[in-house]
N, C-alpha and C positions, 0 to 999 in steps of 0.2 A: 430606467426602462426600457428592456426591448423595445424597438417598433417593428410592425411588419413594412416592409419596402419593395416595390417590384424591381423586377431586371433592369440592368441597365437600357436606357433607351426608351422606354414604356412612358416614360413621363414627358419625354421629348415630341410626341407622336403628338400633332394636331388633328381633329377628328375631322375624317371625311365629309363634305356637306354635298347631299345630294342636290339635284336641279328641283326649283320651287314649283310647286304644283297646284296653288292657288293664290287667288288675288280679293283680298277681304271687297267686298262691296260690289264686284264685277261678275255679272252672268255671262255665259256663252264664253268661257277660257278655253283657250286652245296651248295645250301644253309643249313647248318648242325648246325644251330646258335639258333634256335627258337622252337626244337622239335615238329614239324608239320609233320601232316601225309605224306610220301611223294607218297603215291597214291590219295591224294587231296582227295576231297567230292563223295560220291556215285552216279552213274549216275540217280538214285531216285531223289537226292536232287536236283541235277542239273538241271531235268524238272522242280520238283517244284519252283524251282527258276525262271526259264524262264516263266512258267505259272502264276508266282505272277505279272511279267511287266504288266499284262492287268488290273491290280487292285491296281496300283499305286496311284489313285488319292483317293483311302478307305483310312480311318484311320484304323490303328491295333485295335486289340481288348484290351482292357483296362486289363481285366483278365488273359489274355494269357489261357484259359480253355482248348482249344483243345489240345497247346500243354504239359498242365499240365498231360490233360487224359492221352497221349501218354508216357510221362516219367512214371507215375504211374505204368500202363499196362507193360510196357518193365521190371520195377524193383519190380514190388510188392508192391507198396508203397499207400499212402492213397494221393489224387489229393489236396485233401481241405491243404493238410499238406506244400505242394511244393511251392517254388517262384521263380521265373524267372529274371535273371538278364541280362545287358550289360555285357557277360562274368562273369565266377564265381569271379570276381572281385567285381564287381560292389555290389553282394549279402555281400561279405566281408565288403566293404564299407558302406553299410545298417545298418550291423551286430556295427560296429565301432560308426557310426553317432547314434545309436538307445540306445546303451549301454554303453558308456564310454564318457567320456568328462575332464575337466581340472578337476585336482586333482586324476584321476583314471590311474591304472597301466595294462598296455596290454602287455602280454608275449608271445616271439616267439625265438623259437632257433636259434642256431648264424648260420647255414648253411640253415634257413626258407627259403621261398618267400621273396624276397627284398621289395613285396608290403607293407608287413603287419607294418612295424615301419613309413612308408608313409600312411598306412590308421590310424593309432594310431595317429600320429602327425595330421593328418587332422580333427579328431575327438576333439583335443586339449588335448589329453591322453600322456600319457607318456611311450614310447616303453622300454619293459625291456629283453634285451638278454641272453638267459641261453646257458650254453655249452652244444655241444652233446658229445657225448662219442665213437669215431670209426666212426665218420660221421654217426650215428645215433642218434633216440630223445632219451635223457635219461629222463624217468619220475622221477626219485627221483629228477635230478637238477631240473627239472619243479616245483615240488611241495615244494622244499626247498624254490624257489624263491617266491613263493605266499606270500601274505601280506593282511594286512585287505582293499587295496587299489585296488588290481587286480580285475579285471571286464571280461576281457577276453584273452583265452590262444590260440593261433593258432599253429596247431600241420599239417604241412604238411605229409601224408601218401597217398601211397609213397612219399620218398623225393624228393627236386629239389631244388639244382643241386646233392644230393648225389644218389639218383635212389633206396637207403636203404627204408625200412620198418620196423616199428615195429608190434608185436602181437596185436592179438585183446585181448589176456587177458593182456599185457600191457596196451593198451588204455583203458581197463575195470579199472585198476588199477588208472589209471590215473584220469579217472570221478570220482570213488568211491571217492578219495582223496581231491578234490575241495572242497570248500564250494559251498551249493548252489544259493549263488548270483553271480556264477564266470561262465561266459560261456565257455564250450568247445567246438572249432570251428576245424570240422576235415575237411579239404579241401583236396578234394579226386581228384583232377584234372588229376591222372593218374590211378586211381582205376581200369579200363576198361583193363589195360595191366597186370595184376593182374587176373589169372585164379578163380573164383569163390568166390572174395572179393567182398563184398558190402556195403564197401567205409565209413562205419560206420551206415550204416541205423538202423542196430540193434542194435547200441548203442542208437541209437536217441528214437526208443520206449522203450529202459529202463531208462534214464535219461532225464529230463526234460530240462537239463541246458545244451544238447549236439546239436548241429548244425552240418550237412553232409554238402559241397558245391561238386557241381561238374561241369563240364565244355563240350563243345561242339569243344574247340577249338584243341583238342590235337586227339584222334582215329579217331573220325567223322571228322576231316580235315575242320573244320569251324571259323578257327582262324579268317578268314577276315569278318565272319560275326557277330560275338561276342554276344555268347548266352551261358549263364551259368543259374543254378538252385542251390537252396539251400532246405532242408528237415531238418524241426523240429517239436517241439511241434504246435499246431491250435494255441496258446498263442503267441509263438513268430513270428508266420508267419503272424499274425495278426497286431503286431507291424512292423515289416518289410515292411508290403504293405502299411504302413501309412507314411514312409518316401521314397518309391516308385515313380517316376514318372510317370504316368498312362499311357504314351504313349513310355515307356523307349524302348522297342524292334518295330523294325519296322514290316510291312505285309511282307515284303521278309524274313527278320531273322527267324521269327515264322515258316512260309511255309517249310523253309529250314532244322531247326531243327526239325520238326515234322518228315518229311520225312526222316532224318537222324537216327533218333531214329527208327523208323518203320521199316531200312533195316537192318535186322539182318544178314542176308546172307553176306551181305560186310562188315559187323562190324566182324563176324568171319573170313572171307578172311584177312583183316587188323591185328587183332590181331594174327590169326596165324603167317603170315608173318614176322611181327615184332618179335615176341617171335623166330622163327628160327635165323633169321639173328642178334639180339641183342645176342645172344650165340656164333655164328659163329665170328663176329667182334670181342668180348670182351677175345676169346679163341684166335684168329689170333694176337691180340695186346699183349698179356700174351708172347705168342712165341719170341718178338723181346725185352719182358721187361719192357712193359707199364702195370700196373697192372691195375686191376677195380675190383669194389665191384660187386657179384651178381647182376645184374640190376632188379628192378620189375617196369621197364618204357618205355619208348620209345627212350631211349638214356642210355650213359655210362659214366662215370666220369673215364676217363682216367688218371691214377697218375703218375709224372715224377718226377726225382731227387729233384728238386729245382723249382723254380720259374723261374729261368733263361732257364732252360730248356723246362720247359712247355711254354713259351713267344718262345723262337726260332724253336719251334715245330709249334707253330701257325702262325709265321710268312712265314714259309716251306711253310706249311699248304696252305696258301693264294696265293704262287706261283703257285700251283699246280690248282687251282679254287676249293679251300676247305674252305668254310668259317666254323667254330664251335667256340664255345664262350668260353672268360677266364672266369674265376670264382673268381678270387682274391678279388673280393669285397663280395664274398660269406664266406670269411676266408677260402679258398682253392687256394692260389695263385699258388701250384704245379701242380694244376691241368685242363685239358680242358674237355668240355662238349661237348659230341658229338651225336648230335641225330643220330637215327639209321635209314640210308635212305634205299634207295629200294637196289637190290643187285648190280646192279651198282655201287652206290654210296659207299656201303661198302667194296668193292673192291678197287677203288681209294683210301678212306683212308686206308686200309692196306698196299698197294702198297707204299704210300707217307710216310705212318710214319716208314716203314721200311724201307723204303730211308733215311727218315732223321737220322734214328738208325745205319747206317751205314749198313746194311743188302742189298740183293740183289733186287733192286724193281720188 
């Protein structure tokens, strides 16, 4: 009897697990497990969403022209070289779908975003994990792993869940070292949290095989809307648009993202508060023996003595109504990823971990 079977690689996919949102029996819970903006979307964005409701019977644009133009104006980019997706995840999926398949290899680093191997397998390609060094992407290790079958290299910069980043000089060295038929994808989901960082846009202009992706889910507070974008050579964008569903973004999502990217005053507020509070949070936890690398994101990676202490701290934090993220699945079993919340959330985290470590709460 014939049996219906999925394409190769599909059943090897481990389902992605989002950050926990609730703790049974605990009130006044603060979610710090998904790196969401604690201040939410801007007032202008909320108003744009309300106004869009009157037109929900209309189909959205298929070319996202107004949003692409707003993004281009904000970042000084070429509108025709921007593609939009349902979160940057979908743009990453477009890349794999268009440029990788059976017999091909896709490189990602050991602490890189967990969607990379999933996306590779969705395309039928083989994911290849490369070691990092001290929680940082190692360019030499990546270049050593490249073979004749390598078609894509995914690099998260700044990193998730490490919060670290590598320099533009190192990224340039990586781009120069890759063969011309291998795409370098710079995932800049957290780029807005680094002052003066272009997310890799300059490298896109230098190298025809470099793609930059960004998201509205983090600093813009639109995780629930699912909007992201990519920037690459016009030839690559043309290819990605051929595998993109024409109505992949809703009318409301487009309106929200455009309002968000144009509200630069609110963006600066969120960036400033995050920069201030992440330093305070890291410094206060260091005082009770919980180290973390200097963060380039909106979270810190708090390191404990071992996996058992990290897990015990996580359980204690839950009793205090604080949900953070275990990252053993990212090969960081002795760490917890903690989103930088608002002032109240940060103070509650410090008080709880201080009490857990045996200090004065």
